[in-house]
C-alpha positions, 0 to 999 in steps of 0.5 A: 108360116116360116119353119126352121129345123134344129138337129141336136148332135154329139159325136154324130159323124156321118149320121148327122150329115145324113139328117142334114141332107134330108132336110136340105132335100125338103120339097119346102125347105126350112128357112134355116137348119140349125145344128146344135153340137153338144160339146163333141170332140175337137176333131168332130167340131172341125169336121162339122164346120167343114162338112155341115156348116159350110152348106147353104142354109145351115148354121152350126151352134157349138156348145161348150158344155153337153146339155143333153138332148133337152138343152140342145133343143132349147138352144136351137129353138131359141136361136131359130125363134130369134131369127124369125121362125114361127115354127121349129122342127126338132130332130134327133140327128139319127133321123131321116126326113122324107122329102115332103114331111116338113110341108105336110106337118106344117099343113097339119098344124094349119088344119088344127088351130088349137094344136101346138105340136105336129108329129110324123109317122115314125118308121124304123130306118133299118126296117121301114115296114116297122112302125115306131110311132104313130102318136103316143098316149102320154098318160101319167098313171100309165107312164111306165107301161111299155109305150108299144102297148099305148101307141096309136095304131090308126088306119085313116088318112089326114091328121088326128089328135094324139096325147103326144108325139115321139121326141125324135121328130116334132114340129112345134109352134113358137107360142107352144114352146114359149108357153111350156118354157122349153124342155126340162134340162133336168131330165135331159134325155129320155122322157123329156118329150113326154114332159113337154107334151104333157105340159103343152096339153096343160096349157091348151096346146094339142098335138096331132100326127100326120101319117103322110109325113114320114120320118125314119129313126135309127135309134130306139132303146127300150127297157127290154133290150138295147140299153147301155148303163148310161141309158138305163140309169136315165130311163129309170131315174127320169120318170120320177122327175116327171111325176113330181112335176106333173102328177097327182095322187091318182097318178102315183097310185098306179105309177109306183107298182107299174114302175117297180114291175118294169124296172125289176123285170128289166134288171133281172133280164139284163142280169140273166144275159150277163149285163150286170152293168146295165142291171146295176145302172137300173137300180142306181137310177131307180134309187136316184129317182126315188130319192130325188137326187141328182147323182151323176149318170154313168159315163155316156157310151 
């Protein structure tokens, strides 16, 4: 089935070019590569037009407003489906796709007719020996248990079922995307992939991981380290949105204590390291999530 690729970028520079180059080098190339720019500066827009959009098979979609990762994915997916794609490979711009990954992910979907999502083995671009994801267990009661404790660690060949996949790279069918209604733009970024996978599962679409399909990812921020104030605020706020949309009473009973422990511990760790800006952002995000408010995040950094 014809598959397009969507790359969402903001001020991506050479990182975006590298992702596009990896897509153009696929053994079975995508029918089209759509680069969605989330309202970058005028200089970056000009650069993208010259360095990316001029390449054969690549289309630049320039948004006037930054709709975050979820909005960029939605815009790109709808453009791909309107052009005739039946599947779309959705990517962070800081990924590099192994040459046979798209073909292998498509074969995984072919092998599991009930699946609407296929994910790759995600490796750390800086240290390819480090596995970032081999499939996710998206369990709402355990939403705030660190993902590293819940990830699949399979030692077998061939596609296998999972609860969800990491959002930096996923192949999604048109039927699954339309049934879910796309990604929740109120979440924007961080947990938008969890929300999508949970909603897909509720609508009868499974997820599989094909470990022979490899994607390298050069960006990972967890509660324990690597957060900026912008990321900290969103990571603390967004789980509440997800629970309100998808969770039941039982989910809340487990979520609240694990969430409180995670955010409090993270805030203390950052404060001890002298990053009071991150600690304050975690507290602000928790308050916004608890109150269900749309308070603006700190400026993106």
